[in-house]
MDTraj code that builds the backbone (N, CA, C; nanometers):
import mdtraj as md
import numpy as np

residues = "MET HIS ARG SER ARG HIS PHE SER SER ARG MET LYS GLN ARG GLY ILE PRO ASN ALA LEU ALA GLU LEU ALA LEU ALA HIS GLY ARG PRO GLU GLN ASP LYS TYR ILE LEU ASP ARG ARG GLU VAL ASP ARG ARG LEU ASP GLU ILE ASN TYR GLU ARG SER LEU LEU LEU LYS ALA ARG ASP LYS GLY GLY VAL THR VAL ILE ALA GLU SER ASP THR LEU VAL THR VAL TYR ASN CYS ASN ARG".split()
xyz = np.array([
    [-2.0418, -0.9964, -1.0305],
    [-2.0885, -1.1209, -0.8997],
    [-2.2762, -1.0757, -0.7827],
    [-2.3223, -1.1764, -0.7795],
    [-2.4269, -1.1189, -0.6931],
    [-2.4347, -1.1287, -0.6161],
    [-2.4773, -1.0171, -0.5409],
    [-2.4822, -1.0203, -0.4612],
    [-2.5768, -0.9430, -0.3595],
    [-2.5497, -1.0326, -0.2077],
    [-2.6660, -1.1006, -0.0772],
    [-2.7307, -0.9762, -0.0336],
    [-2.8705, -0.9670, 0.0200],
    [-2.9467, -0.9205, 0.0831],
    [-2.8569, -0.8246, 0.1607],
    [-2.8229, -0.9291, 0.2669],
    [-2.6648, -0.8714, 0.3997],
    [-2.5304, -0.7528, 0.3071],
    [-2.5386, -0.7946, 0.2725],
    [-2.3710, -0.7198, 0.1176],
    [-2.5169, -0.6431, 0.1672],
    [-2.5834, -0.5981, 0.0458],
    [-2.6161, -0.4568, 0.0641],
    [-2.6668, -0.3816, 0.1258],
    [-2.7794, -0.4541, 0.2514],
    [-2.7929, -0.4120, 0.4021],
    [-2.5910, -0.3303, 0.4458],
    [-2.5529, -0.4018, 0.4426],
    [-2.4614, -0.4163, 0.5124],
    [-2.3263, -0.3090, 0.4730],
    [-2.3079, -0.2873, 0.3475],
    [-2.3166, -0.1812, 0.2770],
    [-2.3622, 0.0050, 0.3334],
    [-2.4884, -0.0400, 0.2772],
    [-2.5373, 0.1274, 0.3588],
    [-2.5326, 0.1055, 0.5376],
    [-2.5204, 0.0408, 0.5807],
    [-2.4977, 0.0448, 0.7467],
    [-2.3774, 0.1163, 0.7981],
    [-2.2367, 0.0540, 0.7048],
    [-2.1155, 0.0997, 0.7514],
    [-2.1212, 0.2219, 0.6014],
    [-2.1613, 0.2831, 0.5337],
    [-2.0880, 0.4181, 0.4534],
    [-2.0454, 0.3604, 0.3540],
    [-2.0071, 0.1975, 0.3433],
    [-1.9105, 0.1914, 0.2278],
    [-2.0207, 0.1360, 0.0722],
    [-1.9630, 0.3061, -0.0128],
    [-2.0429, 0.2821, -0.1697],
    [-1.9909, 0.1755, -0.3118],
    [-2.0909, 0.1760, -0.2599],
    [-2.0422, 0.0790, -0.4011],
    [-1.9434, 0.0719, -0.5153],
    [-1.9210, 0.1628, -0.5591],
    [-1.7676, 0.1749, -0.6361],
    [-1.6340, 0.1468, -0.5376],
    [-1.6248, 0.1978, -0.4263],
    [-1.5219, 0.0835, -0.2807],
    [-1.5037, -0.0721, -0.2784],
    [-1.6477, -0.1385, -0.3142],
    [-1.6453, -0.2490, -0.2615],
    [-1.6167, -0.2507, -0.4018],
    [-1.5965, -0.2562, -0.5297],
    [-1.5807, -0.2993, -0.6615],
    [-1.3755, -0.2523, -0.6758],
    [-1.3147, -0.1649, -0.5916],
    [-1.1912, -0.1467, -0.5342],
    [-1.1586, -0.2196, -0.5352],
    [-1.1974, -0.2685, -0.3903],
    [-1.1497, -0.3783, -0.3030],
    [-1.1524, -0.5231, -0.3990],
    [-1.2486, -0.5696, -0.4147],
    [-1.2533, -0.6559, -0.5514],
    [-1.1240, -0.6945, -0.6306],
    [-1.1707, -0.5361, -0.7079],
    [-1.0521, -0.5582, -0.8006],
    [-0.8642, -0.5463, -0.7932],
    [-0.8662, -0.4959, -0.6981],
    [-0.7058, -0.4438, -0.6672],
    [-0.6972, -0.4827, -0.4646],
    [-0.7990, -0.5173, -0.3985],
    [-0.7731, -0.5994, -0.2696],
    [-0.7110, -0.7368, -0.2969],
    [-0.6298, -0.7491, -0.1518],
    [-0.5165, -0.8203, -0.1657],
    [-0.6406, -0.9699, -0.0907],
    [-0.6513, -1.0368, -0.2075],
    [-0.6728, -1.2010, -0.1238],
    [-0.6426, -1.3011, -0.0896],
    [-0.7530, -1.3691, 0.0443],
    [-0.6879, -1.3981, 0.1113],
    [-0.7621, -1.5756, 0.1365],
    [-0.7827, -1.6163, 0.1301],
    [-0.9159, -1.7348, 0.1064],
    [-1.0164, -1.7254, 0.1095],
    [-1.1613, -1.6566, 0.0812],
    [-1.2047, -1.5952, 0.0528],
    [-1.2062, -1.4723, 0.0947],
    [-1.1805, -1.4111, 0.0881],
    [-1.1358, -1.1758, 0.1439],
    [-1.0494, -1.0981, 0.0425],
    [-1.0919, -1.0074, -0.0076],
    [-1.0688, -0.9511, -0.0467],
    [-1.0869, -0.8678, 0.0033],
    [-0.8916, -0.8043, 0.0888],
    [-0.8622, -0.7211, 0.1671],
    [-0.7557, -0.5183, 0.0760],
    [-0.8079, -0.4108, 0.1461],
    [-0.7732, -0.3178, 0.0893],
    [-0.6923, -0.1983, 0.2497],
    [-0.6491, -0.2745, 0.2404],
    [-0.6320, -0.2117, 0.4142],
    [-0.5529, -0.0976, 0.3608],
    [-0.5321, -0.0673, 0.4324],
    [-0.4191, 0.1091, 0.4185],
    [-0.2818, 0.0578, 0.3825],
    [-0.2079, -0.0711, 0.4067],
    [-0.0489, -0.0495, 0.2925],
    [-0.0452, -0.1218, 0.2042],
    [-0.1871, -0.1370, 0.1920],
    [-0.2376, -0.2126, 0.0394],
    [-0.2755, -0.0492, -0.0197],
    [-0.3246, 0.0216, 0.0127],
    [-0.4251, 0.1476, -0.0654],
    [-0.2677, 0.2658, -0.1365],
    [-0.1952, 0.2788, -0.0089],
    [-0.0766, 0.3700, 0.0442],
    [0.0156, 0.2357, -0.1315],
    [0.0507, 0.1528, -0.1249],
    [0.0598, 0.1100, -0.1709],
    [-0.0026, 0.0489, -0.3439],
    [-0.1440, 0.1706, -0.3908],
    [-0.2013, 0.1363, -0.5284],
    [-0.2090, 0.3066, -0.5387],
    [-0.2153, 0.4265, -0.4219],
    [-0.2012, 0.5692, -0.4889],
    [-0.1142, 0.6016, -0.5623],
    [0.0499, 0.5470, -0.5981],
    [0.1460, 0.6196, -0.6654],
    [0.0880, 0.4774, -0.8076],
    [0.0432, 0.3623, -0.8039],
    [-0.0095, 0.3373, -0.9327],
    [-0.0638, 0.3881, -1.0063],
    [-0.2539, 0.4028, -0.9437],
    [-0.3642, 0.4252, -0.9810],
    [-0.4096, 0.5610, -1.0366],
    [-0.3418, 0.6585, -1.0783],
    [-0.3737, 0.8265, -1.0563],
    [-0.5913, 0.8131, -1.0731],
    [-0.6105, 0.7641, -1.1569],
    [-0.7815, 0.7914, -1.1685],
    [-0.8657, 0.7879, -1.0584],
    [-0.8065, 0.6662, -0.9705],
    [-0.9134, 0.6359, -0.8291],
    [-0.8363, 0.7105, -0.7586],
    [-0.7243, 0.8358, -0.7285],
    [-0.6985, 0.8312, -0.6479],
    [-0.8209, 0.8760, -0.5142],
    [-0.9017, 0.9721, -0.4951],
    [-0.9997, 0.9110, -0.4446],
    [-1.0147, 0.8620, -0.3743],
    [-1.0844, 0.7834, -0.4457],
    [-1.1808, 0.6886, -0.4020],
    [-1.0809, 0.5531, -0.3385],
    [-0.9133, 0.5677, -0.3881],
    [-0.8262, 0.4911, -0.2222],
    [-0.7799, 0.6080, -0.1527],
    [-0.7912, 0.7632, -0.1938],
    [-0.7697, 0.7975, -0.0126],
    [-0.9352, 0.7827, 0.0604],
    [-1.0532, 0.7926, 0.0415],
    [-1.1768, 0.7701, 0.0554],
    [-1.1482, 0.5754, 0.1651],
    [-1.1166, 0.4900, 0.1185],
    [-1.1203, 0.3953, 0.1788],
    [-0.9857, 0.3758, 0.2523],
    [-0.8690, 0.4410, 0.2938],
    [-0.7634, 0.4646, 0.3761],
    [-0.7957, 0.5654, 0.4918],
    [-0.9012, 0.6619, 0.5021],
    [-1.0136, 0.7673, 0.5890],
    [-1.0994, 0.5981, 0.6747],
    [-1.1474, 0.5333, 0.5637],
    [-1.1591, 0.4496, 0.6592],
    [-1.0811, 0.3201, 0.7118],
    [-0.9572, 0.2990, 0.6778],
    [-0.8883, 0.1358, 0.7470],
    [-0.8975, 0.0849, 0.6513],
    [-0.9554, 0.1045, 0.5698],
    [-0.9604, -0.0246, 0.4919],
    [-1.0467, -0.0379, 0.4451],
    [-1.1153, -0.1756, 0.4014],
    [-1.2361, -0.2244, 0.2725],
    [-1.2256, -0.3757, 0.3028],
    [-1.2621, -0.4500, 0.3623],
    [-1.2793, -0.6063, 0.3700],
    [-1.4207, -0.6504, 0.2800],
    [-1.4038, -0.7447, 0.1166],
    [-1.5122, -0.7639, 0.1846],
    [-1.5341, -0.9406, 0.0819],
    [-1.5998, -1.0464, 0.1264],
    [-1.6530, -1.1391, 0.1925],
    [-1.6812, -1.2520, 0.0559],
    [-1.6902, -1.2461, -0.0475],
    [-1.7230, -1.3163, -0.1247],
    [-1.7105, -1.4719, -0.0828],
    [-1.8184, -1.6169, -0.1794],
    [-1.7987, -1.7136, -0.1280],
    [-1.8968, -1.7940, -0.2836],
    [-1.7627, -1.8238, -0.3669],
    [-1.8029, -1.8268, -0.4882],
    [-1.8789, -1.7709, -0.5542],
    [-1.9565, -1.7269, -0.6135],
    [-1.9933, -1.5978, -0.7274],
    [-2.1344, -1.5223, -0.6480],
    [-2.0761, -1.5347, -0.5081],
    [-2.1407, -1.4375, -0.4123],
    [-2.0684, -1.3407, -0.3512],
    [-2.1857, -1.2658, -0.3649],
    [-2.0997, -1.0995, -0.2821],
    [-2.1773, -1.1506, -0.0861],
    [-2.0709, -1.1715, -0.0064],
    [-2.1148, -1.2189, 0.1317],
    [-2.1187, -1.0725, 0.1814],
    [-2.0424, -0.9725, 0.2232],
    [-2.0793, -0.8908, 0.2970],
    [-1.8980, -0.7762, 0.3194],
    [-1.9723, -0.6892, 0.3499],
    [-1.8022, -0.6008, 0.3206],
    [-1.8187, -0.5561, 0.4933],
    [-1.6816, -0.4621, 0.5110],
    [-1.6864, -0.3786, 0.5875],
    [-1.5868, -0.2849, 0.6303],
    [-1.5214, -0.2273, 0.6770],
    [-1.4164, -0.1051, 0.7450],
    [-1.3391, -0.2440, 0.7983],
    [-1.1525, -0.1516, 0.7842],
    [-1.0460, -0.2530, 0.8066],
    [-1.0456, -0.1652, 0.9211],
    [-1.0588, -0.1960, 1.0745],
    [-1.0231, -0.0855, 1.1826],
    [-0.9164, -0.1896, 1.2810],
    [-0.8292, -0.2464, 1.1832],
    [-0.6840, -0.3114, 1.3074],
    [-0.6146, -0.1953, 1.3706],
])
top = md.Topology()
chain = top.add_chain()
for i, resn in enumerate(residues, 1):
    res = top.add_residue(resn, chain, resSeq=i)
    for name in ("N", "CA", "C"):
        top.add_atom(name, md.element.get_by_symbol(name[0]), res)
traj = md.Trajectory(xyz[None], top)
């Protein structure tokens, strides 16, 4: 997927590494144009995925990560602080 300039700057501003955004895209719950990797989803995935455990724990510390994509472009990314 193509990353917009906005997406890249928001990743830097919010301290979300590239690998964490990719994890949200791969394992996040899709809702329309969002991929949500919230704490509940992280806890569920921790039992299934051992090789990405440290990354999942980082996502849980942030409260989760949401990536918004439109067609083939990543638009923005933010922490889930619900």
